C-alpha positions in Angstrom: 120.3 112.6 60.5 121.8 113.7 57.2 125.1 111.9 56.6 128.0 113.0 54.4 127.9 110.7 51.4 131.5 109.8 51.8 131.1 108.9 55.4 128.2 106.7 55.3 130.2 103.6 55.7 132.0 105.0 58.6 128.7 106.3 60.3 127.1 102.7 59.9 130.4 101.0 61.4 130.4 103.8 64.4 126.6 103.1 64.8 126.9 99.4 65.5 128.4 99.3 68.9 126.4 102.2 70.0 123.0 101.0 69.1 123.8 97.5 70.5 125.0 99.1 73.9 121.7 101.3 73.8 119.6 98.4 73.2 121.3 96.7 76.2 120.5 99.3 78.7 117.9 98.8 81.3 114.8 100.7 80.4 115.3 100.3 76.8 112.0 99.0 74.9 113.4 99.6 71.3 116.3 101.4 69.5 116.3 101.1 65.7 118.5 103.0 63.1 116.2 103.4 60.0 117.7 104.5 56.6 115.2 106.7 54.5 113.8 105.4 51.3 113.2 108.8 49.9 116.2 110.7 51.0 119.8 109.7 50.3 122.1 109.4 53.2 119.1 110.2 55.7 118.8 108.3 58.8 116.5 108.5 61.8 116.5 106.9 65.1 113.6 105.6 66.6 113.8 104.8 70.2 111.3 103.7 73.1 112.2 103.9 76.8 110.5 102.8 79.7 110.4 106.1 81.3 112.0 109.4 81.5 114.5 108.4 83.8 115.6 105.5 81.5 116.2 108.1 78.8 118.0 110.5 81.0 120.2 107.5 82.1 120.7 106.8 78.5 121.8 110.6 77.5 124.5 110.5 80.2 126.3 107.2 79.1 129.6 106.6 77.8 128.7 105.4 74.4 126.1 108.4 74.1 129.1 110.9 74.7 131.4 108.9 72.3 128.9 108.9 69.4 128.1 112.8 70.2 131.7 113.4 69.8 132.0 111.4 66.4 128.9 112.9 65.1 130.3 116.0 63.3 132.7 113.8 61.5 129.6 112.2 59.6 
């Protein structure tokens, strides 16, 4: 994800509860937000799910809908 420089702090603050909620989901094995060391304001989410059903459930959560709604601001 490429984040607007003036929105980076807001993005990081919004990501904290989302990341915590994602990690707490049943079927989540790993969920990490990584900042690029080569490109400014560039982030990657690295996530591992038990199976496709766990990922599908994650994609339908309220916290996923909330962050998707906020994403264009960042």
